[in-house]
Residue, then its C-alpha position, 0 to 999 in steps of 0.5 A: m633810735i631817735l626817729a622811733a622814740i619820737y614817732e612810735p607813741v603816736f603811730s596808728k594802732h591799725s599799722h603793722g608793718f616794721r613795728a616791735g611786736r607787730s607782723c603780718h599775723t597781728a594785721l590778719e588777726e585784727i581784720r579777722k577779729t573786728w571786720t565781721g559784717a563787711k560788705w565791700l573790701i577796697e583793694v588799693d595797689v600803691r605802685g613802686f612805693f619805696d622807689n617813689i617816696d618824694h624827698d621834699i614831702l618826706l622831709g616836710l613831714l619830718a620838719r613839722r614834728i622835729d624842730d632840728p633842722v641839722f637833724i632834718d638836713l642829715i636825713g636829706t643828705m642820706l636821702k640824696a646820697g646816690c648809690m654805686d652800680e658796677w662802679k658807676f654812680e646814680r643819683t637818686y631823686s626819689g625813694t628810700p634806700q633799698g636794704g637801709v636800716i631806717s628805710p622802713l621807718l620812714a616809709n612809716i613816717y610817710l604813710h602816717e598821714l594816710d593812717l590819719f586821713m583814714e582815721e578822720m574819714r571813719a569818724g565821719f563815715d561811721k553812723g548809728v549804733k545797730r542795724r534797724a530790725n527787718p520788719a518780716y522777722a520781727a512780725q514772725g517773732q510776734q506771732i511766735a510769742a502770741l502762740r507760746k502764750k497760747i500754749d501756756a494759757i491752754r495748759a494752765g487751764g488743762a485743756d487737751e494736749a491735741e491743740v498744744r501740738a498744734c501750736l507747736a506745729r504751727i511755731e515750728a513752721i513759722n521758724r523753719d520760714r523765719r531762718k531763711i531771712s536776717s534778723v536785721d536789715q543788711m543795707d540798713p542805710n543809717f547804719r555804716r562802718l569803715r574799717y582800715c589795716r595797713y602793712a607797710d604799703d599794703f593796706l585793705v579797707g572794709v565797709i559796711g555800707s553800699k557799693a556807692d560808699a565803697v567806690r566814693i571812698m576808694a576815689d577819695i583814697q586815690h585822690f589823697l595819696a596823688e595830691r597829699l603823697n604824691l603816689a600813684v596806684s596800679p588801676e588794674k589791681t585797685g578795686v572794689r570787690d565784693a566781701s563774699k568773694g574776698s581780696p588778696f591781703l598779705g599772701f592771705h585770701v581774705c573773705a566774709f563767710t556765713l556758716r551753712s549750719a543750722g546754728t547752736m542751742a541756747g537758753r531763753q527765758k520763758v514768758g511765765g518763768g523758767m528756761r527753754r532751748v532755742l536754736r541760735r543761728p551763727t552770726r553772717g559775714n564772719i571774716k575767713l582766712w584762706v590759703p590761695r591755691n596760686r601761693v601753694y603752686g607758686f611755692c611748690r614751683r619755686k622749689k622744684l618739688g615735683n608736680l602737685d596735680k599729679r602728686n609726684g615729687r622729684a629729687r633736688p640736685q643742689f642736696l645730692d652732696s648733702s648728709v641724709a640728716e641735713i636733707i631733712v633739715a632743709y626740707n623741715s626748714e622749708f615746709c615748716g616755714f610755710a605752714n607756720y606763716y599759713a597756721i592762722a589760715d582756716g582749714v589750713k591743713a586741708s589746703l596744704d595736704k597735697l603739698e606735704l605729700v609732694m614734699f615727702r616724695s620729693l624728700l624720699a626722691t633726693i635721699a634715694c638719688r643719693r644712695r643709689t637705691s629705691r624710694r621704698q628701701v629709703m622709706k623703710s630706713l627712715k620709718m620710725g614708729a609713726d614718724y620718719g627720720v635719721t639718728t646721727m651720733v653727735r660727740g657720742k650721744p644719738r641726735v634724732h632728726k625727724v621729718w616735720k609733718l602737718k600733724h605737727l602744726i599748731v593750728k591757733t589764733w596768733g598769740n606769740p610775741i615773737v613774730d616773723t620767726i625765719t627758718v634757716g635749715s634750707r640755707i644750712a644745707q647749701s653751705s659748704n659745710d655738711l651740718v653733721t660735720r660741724l655738729t660732730a667736731e669735738e676740738c678746735q685743731a688751733c687752740g684746743d677748745t672744746d666748748g664749741p661751737f666749732e666751724m669747718h675751714h677750708t685750706h684751699r680757696l674756690k674763687d675760680k668756682r665763684g661764678d659757677q652754678l650753686t650747686l657745682w660750687k657747693q660740691s667742690a666746697r665739700r670736697r675739699r680738705t677741712i680742719v675744725l676751728c672754733r669760732k674765734c680762731h676762724v675769724a682771727h685766722h680770715g682776719g690775719r690775727m691768728p698767732d703763729r704758733m696756731e697758724s702752723r697748725v692750720h696749715 
């Protein structure tokens, strides 16, 4: 809390990792909105960042801003405390504790030096207000202006319209040629820009300039990381990428993209007064965020859903002991979580449509295997108008669990103040208690509470099953005798604080 209060006000606006109100999506939106026109993307991969943070450098950075040796020594003691692995003590000579609540903040403090370095580099690199005009484009524009002025003069003199039509045809021909070239010099040496965005130890640099400029910037970054922060980079994952071909960042494929459409119509002032409609070309180098194919295939393979190329879905054994409602909740949680992360991507629904089909077929196969029936019968039983789902009775009232599909995904830029929401439906389905059983519980069997929420307590332990596979352990757990307890009584029972008269009811 003390470190956050000291450093949060001075952190860079381009740092998005482990900060309140910021996330991967805010970093990606910054790139999409402010990196238009980038020619080169510099990808730098820091090798084993969290394990290689230099303790002396980190404590020295803290001492610059915090004049309290006792406080600095406390952090130093924590960093060098070591760890226990299978009852064997291991000393820590570098890095921050994995999973420690202070580690993300210390990482941001460490890389804040990189943020400051990039800000200084940006101030020295940026040059010019706008690109110079393309001489060929300007010359054709002057020809068009002269022809339009000639047309106005012809019409004012009442001459034959044939000459006007000839001028208009000439204007159209010049416009066709002019649309093939850029209005400005894309490689103007007097116009340069440097862009930078970081999420934890992942950062991306965008350059508007020459490739030589980008290569020099990458070398300066590598030198700074090595000399000032004692960090090495992975040569195979570090390099200068053509922005039109893109670079991976935070699970997305970031690239510069120019629309191939003719453009949109816009109003322009005529020389003699009035307005005319002209075709305005789309901007060049718009930043697009795409869903990488390898991410989709990796998700399908990791969850063992089936074959994405053949559109085949297969049953998942870990859900065969779950109720149909719980299986749907688990599938919804996994697919909804994956799709929501990529909701800000361009063309997200087209990128995930195959995955949606395989997910749905895997769901049908799992339920069919559980019911010992066919997928067609399962699909028929789950049909709810245009959707699919199942209805369960919870305390006398129907509750509907519908299958989540891509049509329910809201595609828009990220504006949600709640970032990085984690879905837990798949975890619920792999617990030792069935979801529907917990939802239908109405009274604690120890204290008689009817308000809830309730949990299922197992009267027999499964210590001997913990070493087995998760599926076998869950099958055994769900076949044991259970009783309904409220949260307070469940915690009290396991803590040995349950009153004797209630303990007898539990046993």
